[in-house]
NUBA-342586 format. One record per residue (C-alpha): z negated, y, x negated. Coordinates in steps of 0.2 Angstrom, whole numbers, plus 5000, padded with zeros to 4 digits. Layout:
ZYX/...
END
This chain:
516145763765/516745933767/517845963751/518646153750/519746253738/519746453736/518146483745/517046383758/517646303773/517346383790/515746323798/516246193812/515346043819/515545913814/515945993797/517945963792/518245843779/519645963769/519746143769/521246243760/520946453759/522646563758/521946703759/521846863774/521646813792/522746803806/522546903824/522846813841/524046923850/523346983867/524646873876/524946693868/526246553870/525746383868/527146243864/527146053860/528245953856/528345803864/528045753882/526445633878/525545813871/525845883890/523945853897/523245883878/524046063880/523746093896/521946073892/521946163874/522746313884/521246343895/520146313883/520946443872/521046553887/519146523893/518546543874/519546713870/519946793886/522246803883/523246723894/524046563887/525746503890/526146333891/527846263887/528846113881/529846093864/530946253861/531446413854/530646563851/529146613844/527346513848/525646573844/525046393844/526246253840/525546083844/526345913836/526345723838/526645643820/526145463818/526745463799/525545613793/524945583777/523045623782/521445543782/520845373776/519945223784/519745133801/519845283809/521645353802/522445373818/521345523823/521745633807/522645783808/522945943801/522646133805/523646263796/523646453801/524646543791/525246753794/525946713811/525446553821/524146413822/525046213820/524146073823/524845923817/524145753823/524245583821/523845533839/523645633853/521745603853/521745683835/522845843839/521345843852/520245873839/521346003829/521246113846/519246053845/519046143827/520446273830/519146333847/517546333836/518646443822/519046583832/517946743826/517446843843/518746973838/520146843839/520246823822/520546673810/520546643791/522246573785/522346423777/522346213780/521046103786/521345913784/520245803792/519845643800/518345553803/517245413795/516945293808/518045273824/516745253835/515545403838/514845403854/513545423868/513045313883/511945343899/511145233911/511545283927/511045123934/509145143938/509745353940/511245413949/511945553942/513445663951/515245663946/515145833939/513645793926/514645663919/516245793918/514945893909/514445763897/516345703893/516745923888/515145913878/515445753868/517345833866/516645993857/515845893845/517345753844/516145603850/517545513857/516645363865/515745373884/514645213886/514245203907/513045073910/513445053929/512044943935/509944903930/508444893938/506644953937/505544833926/504644763937/503544663924/503044843920/502344883936/501644753946/502644783959/503844623967/505544593961/505944623978/505344813978/506144843961/507244983960/509144933958/510844983958/512744963955/513745103956/515545073958/516045063976/517244963985/517944934002/518444753995/517944644009/516944503996/515944653988/515744784002/514144834003/513544803984/513644983978/511945063978/511245153995/510645313983/512345363976/514045263968/515645303963/517245283971/518945253965/519445413967/517845473957/518245363943/519845413942/519545603939/518345543928/519445453917/520645613919/519445723913/519245613897/520945583893/520945783892/519845793880/520045643869/518545543875/518745353880/517645293894/516945123891/516345043908/514644923907/514144793919/512644713912/512444503916/511544393918/509944483914/509644673923/510544593937/509444623952/510944723960/511944553961/510344453966/509944573979/511844563986/511744393985/509844303982/510644123978/511244193962/509644233956/508644123943/506844063950/507344073967/507944233967/506244313961/506944403945/508244503939/509244353930/510544263937/510844093938/511744033925/511743843930/512343893948/514243863948/514544013962/513744143950/515244133935/516344153951/515544303958/515444403939/517244353937/517444423956/516544583952/517644603935/519444573943/519044703957/518544823945/519644803929/521244903936/520045063939/519745043919/521045143908/520345133891/520644983879/518644923880/517344843892/515544803890/514844663897/513044673894/512344513889/510444553882/508944503884/509044343893/507844203890/508044103873/507643943882/509243973892/510243983877/511543883882/512043943896/512144103889/513344053876/514343983889/514444133900/514544253888/516144163882/516744133899/516744323903/517544383886/518844263888/519244323906/519144523900/520444473885/521544363897/521644563906/522144633889/520444703886/519344713871/517344673873/515844743869/514144673870/512444703865/511944603849/510744453854/511144293847/509744273834/508244253846/509244183860/509744043850/508544063834/509044073817/509743933812/510943913826/511144103829/513044113833/513543943834/514843923846/514844113852/516544213852/516744323837/518144433845/516644533854/515944703847/514244693845/513044833848/511644813836/510044883847/508644783840/508244703823/507144563831/508744503842/509944523833/510144613816/511744683809/511844613793/511544443803/512944503815/514144553802/513744393791/514044313805/515744363807/515544513820/516144693822/514544803826/514044973831/512345053826/511545073844/509845053835/508445073848/507045153837/508045293830/509345303845/508545263859/507845403871/506745373887/506345523896/504545533898/504245353893/502945333877/503845203866/505445253859/505845433860/505245533877/505845693875/507145713862/507745603846/506945643832/508145773824/507445813806/507045623801/509145583808/509545743799/508645673784/508745493783/510045423793/511945393795/512845273803/512645123793/510445163791/509845033802/507745013799/506944883795/508044833776/509744803789/510544943781/512444903778/513545003766/514045163768/515945143777/515544933779/517444853787/516244783801/515344953808/516445033819/515145173822/513645233833/512845263848/511545373853/510845313872/509745383885/509045233897/508045293914/506845163913/505445253921/506445273939/504845333948/504745503938/505545643944/506845733935/508845773935/510345803927/509545973919/508245883912/509345743904/510445873896/508945983888/508345813880/510245763871/510545923867/509545953853/510445813843/512145793850/513045903836/511845833823/512345673828/514045713828/513845793810/513445603803/514645513813/516345623808/515945663792/514245633785/512645743777/513145903772/512245903755/511946093755/510946113772/509346063777/508946023796/508546233799/510146273790/511146143799/510246203817/510646383812/512446323810/512646233828/511646403834/512946513827/514446403835/515346483851/515146423869/516046283872/517346333884/516646303902/514846303898/514146473905/515046373921/513846233918/512246353916/512646413931/512846263943/
END
């Protein structure tokens, strides 16, 4: 992590991979001009101008490629020779000279990350240390999952989370769109269990599927996609089945296992697969990103053959619609050690969430790509007495964790080609507890920057946990944060 020459790199979070100091400072002018060199950067440029203005108080004029002085220049160059590894498309160069700042990136997202570094590096007096940053992430997937299935959050909070993620160069936001209360843990019957599906459509076959206590319309989702695009974040919608499916069973009881007295879909019913294809087909036009997560965890092992057929059928359906797919790794417990991956589509990225269900070493040995979502280390369940009930364990994560680290002797080699990155997750299992988005934000904030550091450029050898948290606290407020606090 973080090479430097001629002086320490500016203290950003995450820390940059390489810094070459030039000596001296650049003082930003009272009125700034930002120029971008291709229409593909128009959205990034508009957001950059708004953020620079919010950060510095200086008005910013935006223009496309042209002549004349520019204080900030954004350039797209897919051939930029910076970075290495699977995430090289996010590599960028940030050059600060005597007259201007130039951000050059291999992709639009890469340019956005250069702007984030710029925003963090601007001093309170409007100056920047002169020099050149060359930066890229260690892993292509760096993100967060929010369970909105068991607790509705307004769209504005999801927008805030995207801005929060972007500030730390986290690029993947998984929105878990359906789930239900774990009735067996409460003694309540399944017919009374809280459940929700959070996308609302007036398409007749699915009208009424959306939860009455809160859902997202097409306009809500489009706005969410717009905010994500401007901040370098990819939305990954998750529609979870065949377990965690009480909302589908309540909508059509004939789909339910055990005569509907469960949260499991009856995969032997010919209508079940047809229904789930209808659900995905209705909402796929909403989803702009390359990935769709289709769940597929915690189904009973005695029904493993049905699960495998469903898994492959939904994967094929989504692939046929041009989407890449993600699912929860469950193959070892479902099929048994000897047959754990036999017959499963390998063209599905697996979230390795629990070693008993399917450990990462097993998954990569069987030919899957994986994302580290380990429940023991990365799950937060507000107010629960399992996993983490208040916040993740920051000191332990700082001392012992990076994306290749899993408990139980399951760690992979750093940078393993089958390891795409990591996601932390907040699950709202305790549906009867009284809390809101302010509580959630307070719980995730202590470790968001820390996890981002580990996912982007790894451990900063010269800092212990306290030192890193001091660095984090010294960062300027992210643009728009004051408005979020007032909301």
